[in-house]
PyMOL Python script that loads the backbone (N, CA, C, O; Angstrom):
from pymol import cmd

cmd.read_pdbstr("""\
ATOM      1  N   MET A   1       0.844  -1.166   0.000  1.00  0.00           N
ATOM      2  CA  MET A   1       0.000   0.000   0.000  1.00  0.00           C
ATOM      3  C   MET A   1       0.898   1.240   0.000  1.00  0.00           C
ATOM      4  O   MET A   1       1.865   1.313   0.758  1.00  0.00           O
ATOM      5  N   LYS A   2       0.568   2.218  -0.862  1.00  0.00           N
ATOM      6  CA  LYS A   2       1.371   3.428  -0.983  1.00  0.00           C
ATOM      7  C   LYS A   2       0.893   4.479   0.008  1.00  0.00           C
ATOM      8  O   LYS A   2      -0.288   4.553   0.349  1.00  0.00           O
ATOM      9  N   SER A   3       1.839   5.284   0.457  1.00  0.00           N
ATOM     10  CA  SER A   3       1.488   6.384   1.347  1.00  0.00           C
ATOM     11  C   SER A   3       0.875   7.523   0.534  1.00  0.00           C
ATOM     12  O   SER A   3       0.951   7.526  -0.695  1.00  0.00           O
ATOM     13  N   ALA A   4       0.280   8.470   1.211  1.00  0.00           N
ATOM     14  CA  ALA A   4      -0.323   9.618   0.535  1.00  0.00           C
ATOM     15  C   ALA A   4       0.747  10.395  -0.234  1.00  0.00           C
ATOM     16  O   ALA A   4       0.490  10.908  -1.323  1.00  0.00           O
ATOM     17  N   TYR A   5       1.927  10.475   0.333  1.00  0.00           N
ATOM     18  CA  TYR A   5       3.033  11.171  -0.321  1.00  0.00           C
ATOM     19  C   TYR A   5       3.388  10.486  -1.641  1.00  0.00           C
ATOM     20  O   TYR A   5       3.548  11.151  -2.664  1.00  0.00           O
ATOM     21  N   GLU A   6       3.510   9.165  -1.617  1.00  0.00           N
ATOM     22  CA  GLU A   6       3.858   8.426  -2.826  1.00  0.00           C
ATOM     23  C   GLU A   6       2.777   8.568  -3.890  1.00  0.00           C
ATOM     24  O   GLU A   6       3.088   8.693  -5.074  1.00  0.00           O
ATOM     25  N   LEU A   7       1.521   8.551  -3.485  1.00  0.00           N
ATOM     26  CA  LEU A   7       0.431   8.732  -4.430  1.00  0.00           C
ATOM     27  C   LEU A   7       0.473  10.133  -5.050  1.00  0.00           C
ATOM     28  O   LEU A   7       0.279  10.298  -6.254  1.00  0.00           O
ATOM     29  N   ALA A   8       0.727  11.125  -4.217  1.00  0.00           N
ATOM     30  CA  ALA A   8       0.811  12.493  -4.721  1.00  0.00           C
ATOM     31  C   ALA A   8       1.975  12.638  -5.698  1.00  0.00           C
ATOM     32  O   ALA A   8       1.842  13.307  -6.723  1.00  0.00           O
ATOM     33  N   MET A   9       3.094  12.029  -5.398  1.00  0.00           N
ATOM     34  CA  MET A   9       4.245  12.099  -6.292  1.00  0.00           C
ATOM     35  C   MET A   9       3.954  11.392  -7.609  1.00  0.00           C
ATOM     36  O   MET A   9       4.389  11.851  -8.665  1.00  0.00           O
ATOM     37  N   ASP A  10       3.232  10.295  -7.561  1.00  0.00           N
ATOM     38  CA  ASP A  10       2.841   9.596  -8.782  1.00  0.00           C
ATOM     39  C   ASP A  10       1.957  10.480  -9.654  1.00  0.00           C
ATOM     40  O   ASP A  10       2.148  10.560 -10.867  1.00  0.00           O
ATOM     41  N   ARG A  11       0.992  11.140  -9.028  1.00  0.00           N
ATOM     42  CA  ARG A  11       0.099  12.024  -9.781  1.00  0.00           C
ATOM     43  C   ARG A  11       0.875  13.198 -10.362  1.00  0.00           C
ATOM     44  O   ARG A  11       0.638  13.597 -11.502  1.00  0.00           O
ATOM     45  N   LEU A  12       1.787  13.745  -9.594  1.00  0.00           N
ATOM     46  CA  LEU A  12       2.580  14.878 -10.061  1.00  0.00           C
ATOM     47  C   LEU A  12       3.432  14.489 -11.255  1.00  0.00           C
ATOM     48  O   LEU A  12       3.470  15.214 -12.248  1.00  0.00           O
ATOM     49  N   SER A  13       4.100  13.380 -11.175  1.00  0.00           N
ATOM     50  CA  SER A  13       4.949  12.957 -12.287  1.00  0.00           C
ATOM     51  C   SER A  13       4.115  12.605 -13.515  1.00  0.00           C
ATOM     52  O   SER A  13       4.564  12.807 -14.643  1.00  0.00           O
ATOM     53  N   ALA A  14       2.922  12.087 -13.313  1.00  0.00           N
ATOM     54  CA  ALA A  14       2.059  11.755 -14.439  1.00  0.00           C
ATOM     55  C   ALA A  14       1.544  13.020 -15.113  1.00  0.00           C
ATOM     56  O   ALA A  14       1.431  13.070 -16.338  1.00  0.00           O
ATOM     57  N   SER A  15       1.229  14.044 -14.317  1.00  0.00           N
ATOM     58  CA  SER A  15       0.694  15.271 -14.902  1.00  0.00           C
ATOM     59  C   SER A  15       1.777  16.077 -15.611  1.00  0.00           C
ATOM     60  O   SER A  15       1.479  16.767 -16.585  1.00  0.00           O
ATOM     61  N   GLU A  16       3.002  16.011 -15.160  1.00  0.00           N
ATOM     62  CA  GLU A  16       4.099  16.742 -15.780  1.00  0.00           C
ATOM     63  C   GLU A  16       4.615  16.035 -17.021  1.00  0.00           C
ATOM     64  O   GLU A  16       5.176  16.677 -17.909  1.00  0.00           O
ATOM     65  N   GLY A  17       4.439  14.765 -17.094  1.00  0.00           N
ATOM     66  CA  GLY A  17       5.016  13.996 -18.185  1.00  0.00           C
ATOM     67  C   GLY A  17       6.464  13.706 -17.863  1.00  0.00           C
ATOM     68  O   GLY A  17       7.078  14.379 -17.035  1.00  0.00           O
ATOM     69  N   ALA A  18       6.986  12.732 -18.504  1.00  0.00           N
ATOM     70  CA  ALA A  18       8.372  12.361 -18.243  1.00  0.00           C
ATOM     71  C   ALA A  18       9.303  13.397 -18.860  1.00  0.00           C
ATOM     72  O   ALA A  18       9.050  13.890 -19.959  1.00  0.00           O
ATOM     73  N   ALA A  19      10.352  13.718 -18.168  1.00  0.00           N
ATOM     74  CA  ALA A  19      11.340  14.652 -18.686  1.00  0.00           C
ATOM     75  C   ALA A  19      12.041  14.002 -19.873  1.00  0.00           C
ATOM     76  O   ALA A  19      12.353  12.811 -19.840  1.00  0.00           O
ATOM     77  N   PRO A  20      12.284  14.775 -20.907  1.00  0.00           N
ATOM     78  CA  PRO A  20      12.949  14.183 -22.070  1.00  0.00           C
ATOM     79  C   PRO A  20      14.359  13.741 -21.719  1.00  0.00           C
ATOM     80  O   PRO A  20      15.069  14.409 -20.967  1.00  0.00           O
ATOM     81  N   LYS A  21      14.742  12.625 -22.267  1.00  0.00           N
ATOM     82  CA  LYS A  21      16.090  12.106 -22.038  1.00  0.00           C
ATOM     83  C   LYS A  21      17.068  12.902 -22.885  1.00  0.00           C
ATOM     84  O   LYS A  21      16.796  13.212 -24.045  1.00  0.00           O
ATOM     85  N   LEU A  22      18.185  13.223 -22.304  1.00  0.00           N
ATOM     86  CA  LEU A  22      19.211  13.975 -23.019  1.00  0.00           C
ATOM     87  C   LEU A  22      20.310  13.037 -23.475  1.00  0.00           C
ATOM     88  O   LEU A  22      20.647  12.067 -22.797  1.00  0.00           O
ATOM     89  N   THR A  23      20.859  13.346 -24.636  1.00  0.00           N
ATOM     90  CA  THR A  23      21.975  12.555 -25.135  1.00  0.00           C
ATOM     91  C   THR A  23      23.247  13.008 -24.428  1.00  0.00           C
ATOM     92  O   THR A  23      23.272  14.036 -23.751  1.00  0.00           O
ATOM     93  N   VAL A  24      24.284  12.228 -24.598  1.00  0.00           N
ATOM     94  CA  VAL A  24      25.583  12.572 -24.013  1.00  0.00           C
ATOM     95  C   VAL A  24      26.067  13.898 -24.601  1.00  0.00           C
ATOM     96  O   VAL A  24      26.617  14.734 -23.884  1.00  0.00           O
ATOM     97  N   ALA A  25      25.864  14.086 -25.893  1.00  0.00           N
ATOM     98  CA  ALA A  25      26.296  15.324 -26.543  1.00  0.00           C
ATOM     99  C   ALA A  25      25.538  16.531 -25.985  1.00  0.00           C
ATOM    100  O   ALA A  25      26.121  17.593 -25.772  1.00  0.00           O
ATOM    101  N   GLN A  26      24.231  16.359 -25.751  1.00  0.00           N
ATOM    102  CA  GLN A  26      23.443  17.452 -25.185  1.00  0.00           C
ATOM    103  C   GLN A  26      23.900  17.780 -23.767  1.00  0.00           C
ATOM    104  O   GLN A  26      23.993  18.949 -23.393  1.00  0.00           O
ATOM    105  N   LYS A  27      24.181  16.747 -22.986  1.00  0.00           N
ATOM    106  CA  LYS A  27      24.665  16.976 -21.620  1.00  0.00           C
ATOM    107  C   LYS A  27      25.993  17.726 -21.647  1.00  0.00           C
ATOM    108  O   LYS A  27      26.238  18.605 -20.821  1.00  0.00           O
ATOM    109  N   LYS A  28      26.847  17.368 -22.606  1.00  0.00           N
ATOM    110  CA  LYS A  28      28.133  18.040 -22.737  1.00  0.00           C
ATOM    111  C   LYS A  28      27.931  19.504 -23.121  1.00  0.00           C
ATOM    112  O   LYS A  28      28.604  20.389 -22.592  1.00  0.00           O
ATOM    113  N   GLN A  29      27.003  19.751 -24.042  1.00  0.00           N
ATOM    114  CA  GLN A  29      26.719  21.128 -24.451  1.00  0.00           C
ATOM    115  C   GLN A  29      26.175  21.946 -23.279  1.00  0.00           C
ATOM    116  O   GLN A  29      26.551  23.105 -23.102  1.00  0.00           O
ATOM    117  N   LEU A  30      25.302  21.354 -22.488  1.00  0.00           N
ATOM    118  CA  LEU A  30      24.748  22.051 -21.329  1.00  0.00           C
ATOM    119  C   LEU A  30      25.843  22.374 -20.310  1.00  0.00           C
ATOM    120  O   LEU A  30      25.848  23.454 -19.719  1.00  0.00           O
ATOM    121  N   ALA A  31      26.755  21.445 -20.112  1.00  0.00           N
ATOM    122  CA  ALA A  31      27.866  21.678 -19.185  1.00  0.00           C
ATOM    123  C   ALA A  31      28.768  22.803 -19.704  1.00  0.00           C
ATOM    124  O   ALA A  31      29.232  23.636 -18.926  1.00  0.00           O
ATOM    125  N   GLU A  32      29.016  22.825 -21.009  1.00  0.00           N
ATOM    126  CA  GLU A  32      29.829  23.891 -21.600  1.00  0.00           C
ATOM    127  C   GLU A  32      29.138  25.247 -21.448  1.00  0.00           C
ATOM    128  O   GLU A  32      29.789  26.253 -21.167  1.00  0.00           O
ATOM    129  N   LEU A  33      27.820  25.266 -21.636  1.00  0.00           N
ATOM    130  CA  LEU A  33      27.076  26.509 -21.463  1.00  0.00           C
ATOM    131  C   LEU A  33      27.168  27.003 -20.021  1.00  0.00           C
ATOM    132  O   LEU A  33      27.315  28.201 -19.782  1.00  0.00           O
ATOM    133  N   ASP A  34      27.083  26.086 -19.066  1.00  0.00           N
ATOM    134  CA  ASP A  34      27.213  26.463 -17.657  1.00  0.00           C
ATOM    135  C   ASP A  34      28.594  27.059 -17.385  1.00  0.00           C
ATOM    136  O   ASP A  34      28.717  28.058 -16.678  1.00  0.00           O
ATOM    137  N   GLN A  35      29.626  26.443 -17.948  1.00  0.00           N
ATOM    138  CA  GLN A  35      30.983  26.944 -17.745  1.00  0.00           C
ATOM    139  C   GLN A  35      31.154  28.333 -18.352  1.00  0.00           C
ATOM    140  O   GLN A  35      31.771  29.208 -17.745  1.00  0.00           O
ATOM    141  N   ARG A  36      30.608  28.533 -19.547  1.00  0.00           N
ATOM    142  CA  ARG A  36      30.694  29.849 -20.190  1.00  0.00           C
ATOM    143  C   ARG A  36      29.937  30.896 -19.375  1.00  0.00           C
ATOM    144  O   ARG A  36      30.374  32.041 -19.256  1.00  0.00           O
ATOM    145  N   HIS A  37      28.810  30.494 -18.822  1.00  0.00           N
ATOM    146  CA  HIS A  37      28.030  31.419 -17.992  1.00  0.00           C
ATOM    147  C   HIS A  37      28.831  31.827 -16.757  1.00  0.00           C
ATOM    148  O   HIS A  37      28.910  33.008 -16.417  1.00  0.00           O
ATOM    149  N   LYS A  38      29.416  30.844 -16.097  1.00  0.00           N
ATOM    150  CA  LYS A  38      30.229  31.150 -14.917  1.00  0.00           C
ATOM    151  C   LYS A  38      31.389  32.066 -15.276  1.00  0.00           C
ATOM    152  O   LYS A  38      31.714  32.981 -14.519  1.00  0.00           O
ATOM    153  N   ALA A  39      32.010  31.831 -16.417  1.00  0.00           N
ATOM    154  CA  ALA A  39      33.121  32.674 -16.860  1.00  0.00           C
ATOM    155  C   ALA A  39      32.640  34.092 -17.146  1.00  0.00           C
ATOM    156  O   ALA A  39      33.327  35.059 -16.817  1.00  0.00           O
ATOM    157  N   GLY A  40      31.474  34.219 -17.752  1.00  0.00           N
ATOM    158  CA  GLY A  40      30.923  35.541 -18.041  1.00  0.00           C
ATOM    159  C   GLY A  40      30.611  36.315 -16.776  1.00  0.00           C
ATOM    160  O   GLY A  40      30.879  37.514 -16.689  1.00  0.00           O
ATOM    161  N   VAL A  41      30.041  35.624 -15.790  1.00  0.00           N
ATOM    162  CA  VAL A  41      29.744  36.268 -14.506  1.00  0.00           C
ATOM    163  C   VAL A  41      31.041  36.693 -13.827  1.00  0.00           C
ATOM    164  O   VAL A  41      31.132  37.798 -13.292  1.00  0.00           O
ATOM    165  N   ALA A  42      32.031  35.829 -13.848  1.00  0.00           N
ATOM    166  CA  ALA A  42      33.323  36.155 -13.225  1.00  0.00           C
ATOM    167  C   ALA A  42      33.961  37.356 -13.921  1.00  0.00           C
ATOM    168  O   ALA A  42      34.502  38.242 -13.260  1.00  0.00           O
ATOM    169  N   GLU A  43      33.900  37.385 -15.230  1.00  0.00           N
ATOM    170  CA  GLU A  43      34.464  38.505 -15.985  1.00  0.00           C
ATOM    171  C   GLU A  43      33.761  39.814 -15.613  1.00  0.00           C
ATOM    172  O   GLU A  43      34.408  40.843 -15.419  1.00  0.00           O
ATOM    173  N   LEU A  44      32.457  39.759 -15.517  1.00  0.00           N
ATOM    174  CA  LEU A  44      31.679  40.936 -15.141  1.00  0.00           C
ATOM    175  C   LEU A  44      32.055  41.412 -13.748  1.00  0.00           C
ATOM    176  O   LEU A  44      32.238  42.608 -13.520  1.00  0.00           O
ATOM    177  N   GLU A  45      32.171  40.470 -12.814  1.00  0.00           N
ATOM    178  CA  GLU A  45      32.537  40.830 -11.437  1.00  0.00           C
ATOM    179  C   GLU A  45      33.945  41.401 -11.375  1.00  0.00           C
ATOM    180  O   GLU A  45      34.185  42.377 -10.664  1.00  0.00           O
ATOM    181  N   ILE A  46      34.874  40.808 -12.107  1.00  0.00           N
ATOM    182  CA  ILE A  46      36.258  41.288 -12.117  1.00  0.00           C
ATOM    183  C   ILE A  46      36.328  42.691 -12.718  1.00  0.00           C
ATOM    184  O   ILE A  46      37.104  43.530 -12.263  1.00  0.00           O
ATOM    185  N   THR A  47      35.527  42.932 -13.726  1.00  0.00           N
ATOM    186  CA  THR A  47      35.521  44.241 -14.372  1.00  0.00           C
ATOM    187  C   THR A  47      34.944  45.316 -13.458  1.00  0.00           C
ATOM    188  O   THR A  47      35.482  46.421 -13.391  1.00  0.00           O
ATOM    189  N   LEU A  48      33.866  45.009 -12.760  1.00  0.00           N
ATOM    190  CA  LEU A  48      33.178  46.022 -11.968  1.00  0.00           C
ATOM    191  C   LEU A  48      33.677  46.137 -10.533  1.00  0.00           C
ATOM    192  O   LEU A  48      33.479  47.177  -9.905  1.00  0.00           O
ATOM    193  N   ALA A  49      34.311  45.113 -10.001  1.00  0.00           N
ATOM    194  CA  ALA A  49      34.741  45.135  -8.599  1.00  0.00           C
ATOM    195  C   ALA A  49      35.672  46.310  -8.281  1.00  0.00           C
ATOM    196  O   ALA A  49      35.461  46.975  -7.267  1.00  0.00           O
ATOM    197  N   PRO A  50      36.690  46.594  -9.096  1.00  0.00           N
ATOM    198  CA  PRO A  50      37.551  47.741  -8.775  1.00  0.00           C
ATOM    199  C   PRO A  50      36.797  49.076  -8.807  1.00  0.00           C
ATOM    200  O   PRO A  50      37.062  49.973  -8.007  1.00  0.00           O
ATOM    201  N   GLN A  51      35.860  49.186  -9.742  1.00  0.00           N
ATOM    202  CA  GLN A  51      35.078  50.414  -9.841  1.00  0.00           C
ATOM    203  C   GLN A  51      34.175  50.589  -8.621  1.00  0.00           C
ATOM    204  O   GLN A  51      34.028  51.694  -8.100  1.00  0.00           O
ATOM    205  N   ILE A  52      33.577  49.492  -8.174  1.00  0.00           N
ATOM    206  CA  ILE A  52      32.722  49.546  -6.984  1.00  0.00           C
ATOM    207  C   ILE A  52      33.560  49.882  -5.758  1.00  0.00           C
ATOM    208  O   ILE A  52      33.148  50.681  -4.917  1.00  0.00           O
ATOM    209  N   SER A  53      34.735  49.270  -5.657  1.00  0.00           N
ATOM    210  CA  SER A  53      35.627  49.555  -4.525  1.00  0.00           C
ATOM    211  C   SER A  53      36.049  51.020  -4.516  1.00  0.00           C
ATOM    212  O   SER A  53      36.074  51.656  -3.462  1.00  0.00           O
ATOM    213  N   ALA A  54      36.377  51.550  -5.677  1.00  0.00           N
ATOM    214  CA  ALA A  54      36.780  52.953  -5.769  1.00  0.00           C
ATOM    215  C   ALA A  54      35.630  53.879  -5.384  1.00  0.00           C
ATOM    216  O   ALA A  54      35.836  54.889  -4.712  1.00  0.00           O
ATOM    217  N   ALA A  55      34.427  53.532  -5.810  1.00  0.00           N
ATOM    218  CA  ALA A  55      33.263  54.348  -5.467  1.00  0.00           C
ATOM    219  C   ALA A  55      32.991  54.284  -3.966  1.00  0.00           C
ATOM    220  O   ALA A  55      32.601  55.281  -3.357  1.00  0.00           O
ATOM    221  N   ARG A  56      33.199  53.107  -3.373  1.00  0.00           N
ATOM    222  CA  ARG A  56      33.015  52.982  -1.928  1.00  0.00           C
ATOM    223  C   ARG A  56      34.065  53.786  -1.173  1.00  0.00           C
ATOM    224  O   ARG A  56      33.768  54.423  -0.163  1.00  0.00           O
ATOM    225  N   ALA A  57      35.292  53.749  -1.672  1.00  0.00           N
ATOM    226  CA  ALA A  57      36.364  54.507  -1.032  1.00  0.00           C
ATOM    227  C   ALA A  57      36.085  56.006  -1.108  1.00  0.00           C
ATOM    228  O   ALA A  57      36.401  56.759  -0.186  1.00  0.00           O
ATOM    229  N   ALA A  58      35.489  56.423  -2.220  1.00  0.00           N
ATOM    230  CA  ALA A  58      35.157  57.836  -2.399  1.00  0.00           C
ATOM    231  C   ALA A  58      33.824  58.193  -1.726  1.00  0.00           C
ATOM    232  O   ALA A  58      33.425  59.357  -1.693  1.00  0.00           O
ATOM    233  N   ARG A  59      33.153  57.182  -1.198  1.00  0.00           N
ATOM    234  CA  ARG A  59      31.846  57.361  -0.541  1.00  0.00           C
ATOM    235  C   ARG A  59      30.835  58.026  -1.481  1.00  0.00           C
ATOM    236  O   ARG A  59      30.066  58.903  -1.088  1.00  0.00           O
ATOM    237  N   ASP A  60      30.870  57.576  -2.728  1.00  0.00           N
ATOM    238  CA  ASP A  60      29.962  58.084  -3.753  1.00  0.00           C
ATOM    239  C   ASP A  60      28.781  57.127  -3.868  1.00  0.00           C
ATOM    240  O   ASP A  60      28.830  56.153  -4.619  1.00  0.00           O
ATOM    241  N   ALA A  61      27.718  57.415  -3.116  1.00  0.00           N
ATOM    242  CA  ALA A  61      26.567  56.520  -3.037  1.00  0.00           C
ATOM    243  C   ALA A  61      25.893  56.329  -4.395  1.00  0.00           C
ATOM    244  O   ALA A  61      25.440  55.231  -4.718  1.00  0.00           O
ATOM    245  N   ASP A  62      25.828  57.397  -5.184  1.00  0.00           N
ATOM    246  CA  ASP A  62      25.190  57.294  -6.504  1.00  0.00           C
ATOM    247  C   ASP A  62      25.976  56.362  -7.421  1.00  0.00           C
ATOM    248  O   ASP A  62      25.390  55.535  -8.120  1.00  0.00           O
ATOM    249  N   ALA A  63      27.276  56.491  -7.420  1.00  0.00           N
ATOM    250  CA  ALA A  63      28.113  55.631  -8.264  1.00  0.00           C
ATOM    251  C   ALA A  63      28.033  54.183  -7.799  1.00  0.00           C
ATOM    252  O   ALA A  63      27.974  53.263  -8.614  1.00  0.00           O
ATOM    253  N   ILE A  64      28.031  53.989  -6.486  1.00  0.00           N
ATOM    254  CA  ILE A  64      27.928  52.628  -5.947  1.00  0.00           C
ATOM    255  C   ILE A  64      26.626  51.988  -6.401  1.00  0.00           C
ATOM    256  O   ILE A  64      26.616  50.855  -6.882  1.00  0.00           O
ATOM    257  N   ALA A  65      25.532  52.717  -6.245  1.00  0.00           N
ATOM    258  CA  ALA A  65      24.222  52.189  -6.628  1.00  0.00           C
ATOM    259  C   ALA A  65      24.174  51.878  -8.118  1.00  0.00           C
ATOM    260  O   ALA A  65      23.650  50.842  -8.527  1.00  0.00           O
ATOM    261  N   LEU A  66      24.720  52.777  -8.923  1.00  0.00           N
ATOM    262  CA  LEU A  66      24.721  52.582 -10.369  1.00  0.00           C
ATOM    263  C   LEU A  66      25.542  51.355 -10.763  1.00  0.00           C
ATOM    264  O   LEU A  66      25.103  50.551 -11.586  1.00  0.00           O
ATOM    265  N   LEU A  67      26.724  51.211 -10.184  1.00  0.00           N
ATOM    266  CA  LEU A  67      27.588  50.077 -10.514  1.00  0.00           C
ATOM    267  C   LEU A  67      26.999  48.755 -10.032  1.00  0.00           C
ATOM    268  O   LEU A  67      27.073  47.747 -10.736  1.00  0.00           O
ATOM    269  N   GLU A  68      26.414  48.757  -8.833  1.00  0.00           N
ATOM    270  CA  GLU A  68      25.788  47.530  -8.333  1.00  0.00           C
ATOM    271  C   GLU A  68      24.579  47.154  -9.174  1.00  0.00           C
ATOM    272  O   GLU A  68      24.324  45.971  -9.401  1.00  0.00           O
ATOM    273  N   LYS A  69      23.832  48.150  -9.638  1.00  0.00           N
ATOM    274  CA  LYS A  69      22.700  47.876 -10.524  1.00  0.00           C
ATOM    275  C   LYS A  69      23.204  47.295 -11.843  1.00  0.00           C
ATOM    276  O   LYS A  69      22.613  46.360 -12.384  1.00  0.00           O
ATOM    277  N   GLU A  70      24.297  47.854 -12.356  1.00  0.00           N
ATOM    278  CA  GLU A  70      24.892  47.345 -13.592  1.00  0.00           C
ATOM    279  C   GLU A  70      25.321  45.882 -13.419  1.00  0.00           C
ATOM    280  O   GLU A  70      25.144  45.066 -14.323  1.00  0.00           O
ATOM    281  N   LEU A  71      25.882  45.565 -12.260  1.00  0.00           N
ATOM    282  CA  LEU A  71      26.301  44.190 -11.968  1.00  0.00           C
ATOM    283  C   LEU A  71      25.090  43.257 -11.916  1.00  0.00           C
ATOM    284  O   LEU A  71      25.109  42.184 -12.520  1.00  0.00           O
ATOM    285  N   ARG A  72      24.053  43.655 -11.208  1.00  0.00           N
ATOM    286  CA  ARG A  72      22.838  42.827 -11.124  1.00  0.00           C
ATOM    287  C   ARG A  72      22.196  42.643 -12.492  1.00  0.00           C
ATOM    288  O   ARG A  72      21.777  41.540 -12.843  1.00  0.00           O
ATOM    289  N   THR A  73      22.121  43.717 -13.260  1.00  0.00           N
ATOM    290  CA  THR A  73      21.520  43.655 -14.588  1.00  0.00           C
ATOM    291  C   THR A  73      22.332  42.746 -15.506  1.00  0.00           C
ATOM    292  O   THR A  73      21.775  41.951 -16.264  1.00  0.00           O
ATOM    293  N   GLY A  74      23.651  42.874 -15.427  1.00  0.00           N
ATOM    294  CA  GLY A  74      24.520  42.028 -16.247  1.00  0.00           C
ATOM    295  C   GLY A  74      24.374  40.560 -15.905  1.00  0.00           C
ATOM    296  O   GLY A  74      24.317  39.711 -16.795  1.00  0.00           O
ATOM    297  N   LYS A  75      24.313  40.257 -14.609  1.00  0.00           N
ATOM    298  CA  LYS A  75      24.130  38.859 -14.188  1.00  0.00           C
ATOM    299  C   LYS A  75      22.779  38.328 -14.653  1.00  0.00           C
ATOM    300  O   LYS A  75      22.683  37.187 -15.104  1.00  0.00           O
ATOM    301  N   ALA A  76      21.735  39.147 -14.545  1.00  0.00           N
ATOM    302  CA  ALA A  76      20.403  38.713 -14.984  1.00  0.00           C
ATOM    303  C   ALA A  76      20.385  38.471 -16.489  1.00  0.00           C
ATOM    304  O   ALA A  76      19.788  37.501 -16.957  1.00  0.00           O
ATOM    305  N   ARG A  77      21.038  39.352 -17.249  1.00  0.00           N
ATOM    306  CA  ARG A  77      21.095  39.190 -18.699  1.00  0.00           C
ATOM    307  C   ARG A  77      21.813  37.900 -19.066  1.00  0.00           C
ATOM    308  O   ARG A  77      21.365  37.157 -19.939  1.00  0.00           O
ATOM    309  N   LEU A  78      22.926  37.639 -18.398  1.00  0.00           N
ATOM    310  CA  LEU A  78      23.673  36.406 -18.668  1.00  0.00           C
ATOM    311  C   LEU A  78      22.854  35.172 -18.311  1.00  0.00           C
ATOM    312  O   LEU A  78      22.892  34.173 -19.028  1.00  0.00           O
ATOM    313  N   ALA A  79      22.118  35.235 -17.213  1.00  0.00           N
ATOM    314  CA  ALA A  79      21.283  34.100 -16.812  1.00  0.00           C
ATOM    315  C   ALA A  79      20.162  33.867 -17.823  1.00  0.00           C
ATOM    316  O   ALA A  79      19.843  32.724 -18.151  1.00  0.00           O
ATOM    317  N   ASP A  80      19.567  34.955 -18.315  1.00  0.00           N
ATOM    318  CA  ASP A  80      18.515  34.817 -19.326  1.00  0.00           C
ATOM    319  C   ASP A  80      19.059  34.208 -20.608  1.00  0.00           C
ATOM    320  O   ASP A  80      18.444  33.321 -21.200  1.00  0.00           O
ATOM    321  N   GLU A  81      20.221  34.695 -21.028  1.00  0.00           N
ATOM    322  CA  GLU A  81      20.851  34.142 -22.236  1.00  0.00           C
ATOM    323  C   GLU A  81      21.164  32.664 -22.053  1.00  0.00           C
ATOM    324  O   GLU A  81      20.986  31.871 -22.978  1.00  0.00           O
ATOM    325  N   LEU A  82      21.626  32.292 -20.871  1.00  0.00           N
ATOM    326  CA  LEU A  82      21.944  30.895 -20.587  1.00  0.00           C
ATOM    327  C   LEU A  82      20.702  30.027 -20.727  1.00  0.00           C
ATOM    328  O   LEU A  82      20.753  28.968 -21.352  1.00  0.00           O
ATOM    329  N   GLU A  83      19.593  30.464 -20.154  1.00  0.00           N
ATOM    330  CA  GLU A  83      18.370  29.667 -20.218  1.00  0.00           C
ATOM    331  C   GLU A  83      17.869  29.515 -21.650  1.00  0.00           C
ATOM    332  O   GLU A  83      17.391  28.445 -22.026  1.00  0.00           O
ATOM    333  N   VAL A  84      17.972  30.569 -22.449  1.00  0.00           N
ATOM    334  CA  VAL A  84      17.545  30.485 -23.852  1.00  0.00           C
ATOM    335  C   VAL A  84      18.409  29.461 -24.594  1.00  0.00           C
ATOM    336  O   VAL A  84      17.895  28.631 -25.344  1.00  0.00           O
ATOM    337  N   LYS A  85      19.711  29.529 -24.378  1.00  0.00           N
ATOM    338  CA  LYS A  85      20.620  28.590 -25.052  1.00  0.00           C
ATOM    339  C   LYS A  85      20.385  27.156 -24.586  1.00  0.00           C
ATOM    340  O   LYS A  85      20.438  26.223 -25.387  1.00  0.00           O
ATOM    341  N   LYS A  86      20.125  26.981 -23.291  1.00  0.00           N
ATOM    342  CA  LYS A  86      19.873  25.636 -22.773  1.00  0.00           C
ATOM    343  C   LYS A  86      18.587  25.063 -23.355  1.00  0.00           C
ATOM    344  O   LYS A  86      18.529  23.877 -23.680  1.00  0.00           O
ATOM    345  N   GLU A  87      17.562  25.891 -23.487  1.00  0.00           N
ATOM    346  CA  GLU A  87      16.306  25.405 -24.059  1.00  0.00           C
ATOM    347  C   GLU A  87      16.495  24.982 -25.515  1.00  0.00           C
ATOM    348  O   GLU A  87      15.883  24.011 -25.959  1.00  0.00           O
ATOM    349  N   LYS A  88      17.334  25.698 -26.259  1.00  0.00           N
ATOM    350  CA  LYS A  88      17.619  25.309 -27.634  1.00  0.00           C
ATOM    351  C   LYS A  88      18.303  23.947 -27.692  1.00  0.00           C
ATOM    352  O   LYS A  88      17.999  23.124 -28.555  1.00  0.00           O
ATOM    353  N   VAL A  89      19.230  23.721 -26.762  1.00  0.00           N
ATOM    354  CA  VAL A  89      19.942  22.439 -26.722  1.00  0.00           C
ATOM    355  C   VAL A  89      18.965  21.333 -26.359  1.00  0.00           C
ATOM    356  O   VAL A  89      18.967  20.272 -26.983  1.00  0.00           O
ATOM    357  N   ARG A  90      18.129  21.574 -25.354  1.00  0.00           N
ATOM    358  CA  ARG A  90      17.159  20.554 -24.918  1.00  0.00           C
ATOM    359  C   ARG A  90      16.144  20.227 -26.005  1.00  0.00           C
ATOM    360  O   ARG A  90      15.714  19.082 -26.146  1.00  0.00           O
ATOM    361  N   ALA A  91      15.765  21.252 -26.776  1.00  0.00           N
ATOM    362  CA  ALA A  91      14.749  21.073 -27.809  1.00  0.00           C
ATOM    363  C   ALA A  91      15.310  20.462 -29.089  1.00  0.00           C
ATOM    364  O   ALA A  91      14.542  20.001 -29.935  1.00  0.00           O
ATOM    365  N   ALA A  92      16.626  20.449 -29.247  1.00  0.00           N
ATOM    366  CA  ALA A  92      17.249  19.920 -30.450  1.00  0.00           C
ATOM    367  C   ALA A  92      16.928  18.440 -30.614  1.00  0.00           C
ATOM    368  O   ALA A  92      16.822  17.698 -29.637  1.00  0.00           O
ATOM    369  N   LYS A  93      16.779  18.034 -31.849  1.00  0.00           N
ATOM    370  CA  LYS A  93      16.509  16.619 -32.120  1.00  0.00           C
ATOM    371  C   LYS A  93      17.685  15.791 -31.673  1.00  0.00           C
ATOM    372  O   LYS A  93      18.840  16.209 -31.760  1.00  0.00           O
ATOM    373  N   LYS A  94      17.370  14.619 -31.195  1.00  0.00           N
ATOM    374  CA  LYS A  94      18.402  13.737 -30.632  1.00  0.00           C
ATOM    375  C   LYS A  94      19.005  12.857 -31.687  1.00  0.00           C
ATOM    376  O   LYS A  94      19.889  12.054 -31.389  1.00  0.00           O
TER     377      LYS A  94
END
""", "prot")
cmd.dss("prot")
cmd.show_as("cartoon", "prot")
cmd.util.cbc("prot")
cmd.orient("prot")
């Protein structure tokens, strides 16, 4: 006899459908995309960190806010691009 939890999980998996199986090549592409994303984020942080530090040293609140917003926006843009690229890889014919 299954518990209520197991029954709920069965219904959930049935309603979502099975996740598509990925090929080895697709998994490799997804891993490469993750690595490129991490590199892009690191590059952005390395580029903006000295500017943010200088603004903090100068106690320039407007510059700090602007640079931190630029950092957040850049990270969000990179994350969005990553998801679009990953969906293309997942949707590709196997």
